[in-house]
C-alpha positions in Angstrom: 95.5 104.2 96.3 98.1 101.5 97.0 97.5 97.8 96.5 99.6 94.8 97.2 101.5 93.1 94.4 99.6 89.9 95.2 96.3 91.5 93.9 98.0 92.4 90.6 99.4 88.8 90.3 95.8 87.6 90.6 95.1 89.1 87.2 95.3 86.9 84.1 97.9 87.8 81.5 95.3 89.4 79.3 93.8 91.3 82.3 97.2 92.6 83.2 97.8 93.8 79.6 94.5 95.6 79.7 95.1 97.0 83.2 98.4 98.5 81.9 96.5 100.2 79.1 93.8 101.5 81.4 96.6 103.0 83.6 97.9 104.6 80.5 94.5 106.3 79.9 93.3 104.1 77.0 89.5 103.8 76.4 87.7 100.5 76.1 87.5 101.1 72.3 91.3 101.7 72.1 91.9 98.5 74.0 89.6 96.6 71.7 91.4 97.9 68.7 94.9 97.2 70.2 94.1 93.6 71.0 91.7 92.9 68.1 88.9 91.8 70.5 85.3 92.7 70.8 84.3 95.7 72.9 82.1 93.4 75.0 85.2 91.2 75.8 87.1 94.3 76.9 84.2 95.3 79.2 84.2 91.8 80.7 87.9 92.0 81.4 87.5 95.4 82.9 84.8 94.2 85.2 87.0 91.3 86.3 89.9 93.6 86.9 87.8 96.0 89.0 86.5 93.0 91.1 89.9 91.5 91.7 91.5 94.8 92.6 88.5 95.9 94.6 88.0 99.2 92.7 84.8 100.7 91.5 85.8 103.0 88.7 88.4 103.6 86.0 89.6 106.6 87.9 90.4 104.4 90.9 92.2 101.9 88.6 94.3 104.6 87.0 95.3 105.9 90.4 96.5 102.5 91.8 100.1 102.4 92.9 101.6 99.0 93.5 103.3 98.4 96.9 
């Protein structure tokens, strides 16, 4: 799945960092540990990322290629 760079730019700095870890295969718990934030906060960021990038699953997010 390819998306436009403008959609990636719509992510906040924190969402972009989390998105990069998702693409690297990190779990929500691993992301939580990496950034020292609550698991519920990670889940909120992931939900926002999915919404902004118009994906429905982690698998779709991992498979995103930027145009």
